[in-house]
N, C-alpha and C positions, 0 to 999 in steps of 0.2 A: 187687603188680602185678595179682594176680587180683582183689583187691577193687576196684581202680580200673577194671579192665575190666568187672567186673560192674556197677559204678555207671554207666559209660557205656552199657552195653547196656540197662540198665533205664531210663535217661534217654531213650534213643531209643524204647524201647517205650512210655514214658509218653505219647508223642505220640498213640497210638491212642485215648487217653481224650478227645482234643479233639473227635472226631466223635460222641461218645456222645449229646449232647443231640439231634442230628438223628436218630440211630438210634433213640433212645427214642420220639420222636414218631412215626416211621414204624412202629415196633412197635405202639404204641397204636392207630394208625389201622388197621393190618392186623388186629389182634385184634378190634376193634370193627366191622369191616366186616360189613354185613348178609349173612346167608346163609352165613357161614363157620362150619363145624362146630367145636365146642370141642376135638375131638381134634387139630386142626391148630394149636392155640395153643402147645403145649409148646416148640417151637424158639424162638418169638418171646419167650415168657416167660423162658426161660433166657438169651437174648441180652440181655434188659433188665437182668439182674443182672451184666453184664460187669464193672462197677467192682469188685464184690466178688470176682469171679474174679481180676481183675488184682491186687488187693491180696493175695489168698491166694497167688498164684504168687510174688510178690515176697517175702512172709514166709517161705514154705517154701524159697525159693531161699537166703535168708540163713541159715536154720537148717541147710540142707545145707552151706553154705559153712563154718559153724561146726564141723561134724562132719568137714570135710575132703573132702566130696563135691563137688569143684569142677565136675566134668562135669554132675552133676545140677543144681547151682545155675545154671550157664549154660544148661542145657537148659530149665529152667522159665522163666528170664528171656527166653529166645529167642521164646517163644510170642507175647507182645505185640509184639515187634520184627518177627516175621514177619507179623503182622496189619498193621502199618504198611507194610511192603514190599509186601504184597498190594494195599492200597488205592492206594499210590503207583503201582504197576504198572498198575492198572486205569485210573487217570486219565491216565497217560502214554500208554498204548495208545490211549485214546479220542482224545486230542489229536493223536497221530501219524496215526491213521486219518482224522481230520477234515482235517488238513493235506494228506495225500496225496490225498484226494478233491478238494480245491480245486486242487491242482497237476495233477490228472489222472494220477496214478500208480495203475495198477491192472493187471489181467491184460493181458499184451501189452507191458508195459514203460512207460516214461515217454512221455507225450504231452501236448500243450498243449490245455487245455480252456478255451474262452472262453465267456462268457455275453453274449448280445446285450443292449445297453442298451435297445433299443426295436425293435419290428418296423418295418422301413422302410416297409411298406405303410401302417401307421397314419400315419406322417409324410406320406405322399403323399395319403391319402384324407381325413384329418382336417383341418378348417379351422384347427386349431391348428398344423398343419404347413404344407401348401400347399393352401389352399382353392381350389376350382374357381370362379374369379371370373367375374362376368358378362362377356358379350362386350365387347370383342374378346379379352380375355385368356383366356376359358374354353377356346377351341379349343386353345391351346398347353398349358394346364394339363391338360386331359383326356388329351391325347396323352402327356404325361409320366407321368400316373398309369397309363395303359394299358401304357406301356413298363415301368414298375416292376412291374406285375403279371406281364408276360411274363418279366421277369428274375428274379422271385422266386416261381415256381409252388409251391415247397415251403412257402411261408408263408401261403398263402391260407386255411388252416384253423387258423392260430394264434389263440388266444383270450387275452384279458387278464381279470383278475378284475374290473376296473372297467368295461370297455367291451364285454366279451363277444367274439364272433367278429368277424373282419374284415367278413364279409358283414352282420352286424348293424350295424356302424358305418356302412357304406355306405348301408344302408337308412334309417338314422336321418336322413340328409340329404335325403331325398325329402319333398316336400310334396304329398300325395295325399289327397283326401277319400274317404270310404267309398263315394261314388257313382262313383268312378273318375276324378274330375276332377283334373288336374294343375294345381297352383297356382304362383304366382310367375313368375319369369323362365323362359319355356318352354325357351330354349336351355340355360340352366343346368341345369334339371331333366332335359332329355334327355341332357346330358353325364353327369350323375350316374347316370342309368339305364344308359348305356353302360358305366359302371364296374361297376355291379351285374351286368350281363350278362357282362362280361369275367371277373369273379370266378367266376360260375357256370360259365362255359365252361372255366375252369381247375380245376373240381372243388370250388369253395367251397360250404360249406353252413352252416346255422345249427347251433349246438351243441344238445345234447339239451334243455336248458331253454328255449331260444329257439324250438325246433321245436314246442313245445306252446302257443305264444302265437298265437292265431288271427289277430289283426290283423297281427302281424308277418309271418306266413306269407302272408297275403293281400296285403300290400304287395309282397312278393316276387313273388307271382303277377301283380300289376298291372304290376310293372316288366318282367316277361318277356312281357307280353301285347302283341300287335301288332294294330293296327287300331282303329277307333272302338269306343266302348262301346255295345253293342247289347242291353244287358240288358232295356230296356223293350220291345224287339221280340221278343226270345227268350222272355221270360216276364214279362208285365205284373205278375203277382203278386209276383215277386221284386223288381221295381223299386218297387212300392208299399211293400214291407217296408223297403227301403233308405231311401226318402224318409220313411216313417212314423217312422223312428228318428232323424230330424233330419239326415240326410246331405245333404238339399237343402231348398229352400224351398217344395216342392210342398205344396198344401193336403192336409189329411187327407181320408179317404174320406167321401163324402156319407152313406153308411149309418150313420155314427157320430152323425149329427145327432139330438139328442133324448136320447141316452144319457148317463148320469151321468159326469162327468169323472173321470179317474184322479187319484190324489194329486199327481202331478207336473204336472197341468194338461192332459195329453194325453187325448183321448177314446179309449175302448176300441177295440181292434182287432176288426173283424168281417169275416168272409169272405162274399163274394157266392157265390151258387150257381154262377155260371159260372166261378168261380175254383177250384172243387173239382178239376176235371180238371188244373189246373196245379200241384197240390200237390207232385208228384214230378217235375216237368219241370226239369232242370238248365239253367243258363246257363253260358256260357264263363267269365265273370269272377266272377259272384256265386254260382255254384253253384245248389243247390236252394233252395226257399223256407226250409226249416229251417236250412240253412247260412247263408243271408243273415240270418235272425233271430239266430243265434248270433254272427255277425260283428258286427252292430251292437248286440249285447247287449240285445236287446228280449225279455226273458224272458216277458212276457205274450204277445207274438206267437208265440214258440216253443211255448208251452203250447197256444195255439189251434191251431197247425199240427199238433202231435203228436196232439191229441185228435180232429182231423178226419181224420187218416190220413196226414199228411206224414211223410216219413222222409229221412234222409241217403241219398245215393247210395252204392253199394258202394265206390266210390273214396273218398268223403268219410269213410265209416266206418273206412277204413284210414289216414286222415290223423290223426296224433297230435294235432294242434292241434284239429281238429274233434271228435275223440273226447273230448278233455279238456274242451272247452267244453260238449259234450252232457252229460258226467258232472257238470259243475258245475250245469247246469240241473236234473238229476235230484236233486241233493243235498237231502235232507230231504223229498223228494216221491216216495214209493214208488208212489203211484197213477199218476203221470206216467210213471215207468219201466215200469210194467206196461202202460200204454196204448201205449207205444212198442214193446214186445216182442210185443204182441198183433197178429197179422196181420190180424184183422178187427175194428178198433176201432169200426166203426159198426154 
């Protein structure tokens, strides 16, 4: 009877050897990990010789059984069996914890936990759900979207991995050029601007990554901007920078005539003397001349502006998107950074 019991106990303990290949691989990777001191290898080296330990335990168990030491025999054979029970307990506890988490069992007792299939605001705003169609359907559609926003204020800052923030999705459906012109069906675009404004009014904002995208943040500024675009009146230099970068069909400045063309075919940007006083005058929509150069990604213009004394306004310097664009302009150009930080560049 004792022999059969010992055989069964050892057979159960033998299951522990099934996990040995995975354990051996893990041990080798741990020992060979860079930076690990050799003094920490001993436990892993000993664990790698577990099959020899397992065989030794079983051999000594049968020797003890032959001498009549039944308790010792069962005790030695119980070590591999306990190892099996420990592994099984760990797996069982892990699966139970996973199952309870899915069911919503935690501190406070049993509760129902559901996961939304999709943010309903995305279905409202996205053309894949209910697009804001051109008139006459747009009036009905935009009111439905605005109603959805009112009913779901807690979802206005939900983000998805593929589309980003809700506000980012809404901005993506606007058609606005960098000179501020709204393109396409005007009523449709105005409806979509109303959606953007409603989201902002309910506290929506771009996520941290989107907030460092200057063009995205500027489109948001344009969507919130009221009245006609008066950049050309507020600061003709800013307007020339915007048009220079290809945001409109305005011709390039006459002072560039006779200068060698740039590699992209554009003539070099040159400042007039009477434009120097305009270097740090901001505009409502396009900001300062340097902000405008960063916005339209005219690096050559930005360099000219900085070397002539142009700077971002204090407000623009605190704008994460403008600061990121300026840092990108400085990248690999220490002299330009020095020129910007020098209060008396001329």
